[in-house]
C-alpha positions in Angstrom: 111.6 -11.5 47.5 110.5 -7.4 47.2 107.2 -6.0 45.5 107.3 -3.7 43.3 107.2 -0.1 43.9 104.0 2.0 44.1 103.9 3.7 40.8 102.2 6.5 41.8 104.3 7.6 44.8 107.3 6.9 46.3 108.7 3.9 48.0 108.4 3.0 51.7 111.6 1.1 53.1 111.0 0.2 57.1 113.8 -0.9 59.1 112.9 -3.5 62.4 113.9 -5.7 65.0 114.5 -5.9 69.0 116.7 -3.1 70.8 119.7 -3.2 69.0 119.4 -5.2 66.3 121.4 -2.5 64.6 118.4 -1.1 62.3 119.4 2.4 62.4 123.2 2.4 61.5 121.8 0.0 58.7 119.1 3.0 57.4 122.3 5.0 58.0 124.2 3.6 55.6 121.5 2.3 53.2 121.0 6.3 52.8 124.4 6.8 52.0 124.4 4.7 49.5 121.3 5.6 47.4 122.0 9.2 47.4 125.0 8.4 45.7 122.9 6.7 43.3 121.2 9.8 43.0 118.2 8.3 44.6 116.0 11.0 46.2 116.0 9.4 50.3 114.0 10.3 53.3 115.3 9.2 57.0 112.8 8.8 59.4 111.7 6.9 62.9 109.2 6.2 64.7 107.9 7.3 67.7 109.2 10.1 66.1 109.9 11.9 62.5 108.1 15.7 63.4 108.4 17.5 66.7 105.4 16.4 67.9 106.2 12.8 67.2 109.2 13.3 68.8 107.8 15.0 72.0 105.3 11.7 72.3 109.0 10.0 71.8 110.0 11.3 74.8 107.3 10.9 76.9 107.3 6.8 76.3 111.0 6.5 76.6 111.4 7.8 79.6 112.8 5.4 82.2 110.9 7.5 84.8 107.7 6.8 83.1 108.6 2.5 83.8 104.4 2.7 85.6 103.5 3.4 82.3 100.2 1.5 81.1 100.2 -0.9 78.7 97.0 1.0 76.8 98.5 4.3 77.4 101.7 3.1 75.0 99.6 2.0 73.0 97.5 5.1 72.2 100.9 7.2 72.8 102.3 4.8 70.0 99.6 5.3 67.7 98.9 8.8 68.1 102.7 9.7 67.5 102.0 7.6 64.2 99.4 9.4 63.2 101.2 13.0 63.5 104.0 11.1 61.6 103.0 9.6 59.4 100.1 13.1 58.3 103.0 15.7 58.4 106.0 13.9 57.3 105.6 10.3 55.9 103.1 10.3 54.1 103.5 13.7 52.7 107.4 12.8 51.3 106.0 9.4 49.5 102.9 11.7 47.6 106.3 13.6 46.0 107.6 10.5 45.1 111.1 10.4 47.5 112.1 7.0 49.1 111.3 7.3 52.5 113.4 5.0 55.3 112.0 4.3 58.3 113.8 3.2 61.9 110.4 1.3 62.7 106.8 1.4 61.4 103.5 -0.4 61.8 105.7 -3.9 62.3 107.0 -2.7 65.6 103.8 -2.1 66.8 102.5 -5.9 65.9 105.9 -7.3 67.5 106.1 -4.5 70.9 102.7 -3.8 71.5 100.9 -6.9 70.1 103.2 -10.5 71.0 105.1 -8.3 73.6 102.6 -6.5 75.6 99.8 -9.5 74.4 97.1 -6.7 73.0 94.7 -8.9 70.2 96.4 -9.1 66.7 92.9 -8.3 64.9 92.5 -4.7 67.3 96.9 -3.6 66.6 95.6 -4.4 62.9 92.8 -2.1 62.9 94.7 0.6 64.8 97.4 0.4 62.6 95.7 0.7 59.3 93.7 3.7 60.8 97.0 5.9 62.2 98.9 4.9 59.1 96.3 6.2 56.9 96.4 3.0 55.1 100.1 3.0 54.1 102.4 -0.2 54.4 106.2 -0.7 53.3 107.3 -1.6 50.1 109.9 -3.4 52.0 111.1 -4.5 55.0 114.0 -5.6 57.0 113.4 -7.4 60.0 117.3 -7.1 61.8 117.0 -11.0 63.8 119.1 -10.8 66.8 119.0 -12.8 69.8 117.8 -10.1 72.4 120.4 -10.9 75.1 123.3 -9.5 72.2 121.1 -6.4 71.5 121.2 -5.0 75.0 124.5 -5.7 75.7 125.5 -3.6 72.0 122.7 -0.8 74.1 124.8 -1.0 77.5 128.1 0.1 75.4 126.4 3.4 73.7 127.0 6.5 75.7 123.0 8.1 75.5 121.1 6.9 78.8 118.5 4.2 78.7 115.1 4.5 78.1 111.8 2.7 79.6 111.5 -0.2 77.2 115.8 -1.1 78.2 114.8 -2.2 81.3 111.8 -4.7 80.2 111.8 -8.4 80.8 114.5 -10.8 78.8 110.7 -12.6 78.5 109.4 -10.0 77.0 112.1 -9.2 74.4 111.8 -12.7 73.8 107.8 -12.7 73.2 108.6 -9.7 70.1 111.5 -11.5 68.4 109.3 -14.3 68.2 106.6 -12.2 66.7 108.7 -10.1 64.3 110.1 -13.9 63.0 105.9 -14.3 63.4 105.7 -11.3 60.7 108.4 -12.3 58.0 107.2 -15.9 57.9 103.6 -14.6 57.3 104.4 -11.8 55.2 107.8 -12.9 52.9 106.7 -10.9 49.8 107.5 -8.3 51.7 109.7 -8.9 54.9 113.2 -9.8 54.8 114.9 -11.1 58.0 118.3 -11.1 58.6 120.9 -12.3 60.4 121.8 -9.5 62.2 124.9 -11.4 64.5 127.0 -11.2 61.5 129.4 -8.4 60.6 127.6 -5.2 59.2 129.5 -5.4 55.6 128.0 -9.1 55.1 124.3 -7.5 56.2 124.8 -4.0 54.2 125.5 -6.0 51.3 122.0 -8.3 51.6 120.0 -5.4 52.2 121.6 -4.1 49.0 120.5 -6.8 46.8 116.6 -6.9 47.6 116.9 -3.0 47.7 118.3 -3.5 44.2 115.5 -6.1 42.8 113.1 -3.5 44.3 114.3 -1.7 41.3 115.1 1.2 43.3 119.0 1.3 41.8 121.5 -1.0 40.2 124.0 -3.0 41.3 
């Protein structure tokens, strides 16, 4: 069950999952649907969302940086988040807009926590600092076998990035990290089987957003 939105600000809805789970596609579909219902929507992503954060994203994902240390990766992720929150996401929420974000703080817990095996308490404090205490009102975790997600990615025209070269064991840990997040925070996080049809997934997402009070069914 989704939480009630903040009364004095906008609403933050995040989309999470392993690479190739379909979160970007579902985010965009929800944005179209909400705009049709008159909702003021901002679509953004992490890492990224502002020119500086997009530059950091390029550093993080460049395949030639395959030897980047895990600590450097973590600090770049957090730096991009701090820039994004102060430059775009935070102001949009303060303006009362509905923000749809492709990855947010849960991605750090899953990728750098479960995937890179950083301590959870360290990441919780770092996330809170970088995000200025902002937490999502509703999070969709699109759950799919990592091999399925990576197979979907391989069919894309875009060049591969650094994370797509990770081992199956890494992605297994990331997926398990997301599943633990969903189990631990059921009031906020909705775990969706992303191996089904796009239409079925859309309906589940719309039902939760309607329950949140953002739109009528």
